[in-house]
N, C-alpha and C positions, 0 to 999 in steps of 0.2 A: 503494500499499499504506500510506503513511503517513497519507494521509486516512481510508482506512478504520479504522487504529487510531487515531488521533484521535476519530473520529466515536463508536466505539465507547466510547472511555473516557469521553466526554461523556455517553452515554446509561447509562454504568454511574453516573455521579457522580449525574445525577439520579434515577436509581432507586433508589439509597442515601438520596438524600434524603427520596423519596416513601414509601421503606419506614420510615425514621423517623419520619417523620409520622405515619405509620401506627400505629405503635405507640404514639405518645404519644396518639391517640385513642384506640387499645384499652383504654388504662389508664383513661382519664378516663370512657369509655362506662357502665362498672356504676355509677360515682358518679352520673352524670347519670340513669341509670334508675331507680335507686333514689327519689332525689329527685324525679322526676317521677311516679313510682306513686303516692308518698304522697297521702292524700285533704285537700290543704290547699286545696282549692279552695271559695272562697264563692259564692253564687250569689243574686243578688240579684232579685226580680222584683217587678212592679206591678200589682196586681190592683183592679180595681174593686169598690168595697164596696155597689155597688149589686146585686152578685151575689148567690144565695142561697147559704148555707153549703155546701149537697150540690156546687151548680157549682163553687164553689171547692175544695173537696175532689176533684172528679173532675179538674179543672184539674190539681192539685198533685200528685196520684197519676198523670196523663198524662206530666208533666215527671220522676218519677221513673224511667219507662221510657227 
């Protein structure tokens, strides 16, 4: 019986620890999501200049999709 009680107490401690960690993550997630959804990304591409302007425009348009 003592073994069962001590095992359950250890599981309860671990569960409490996990719940605390999840609460911390839950508080930080909205901030992370907000920062990640902002359009702060720059994309650099290199295009051969021997292509026609129409071809370059088509390439750029296809990258927007």
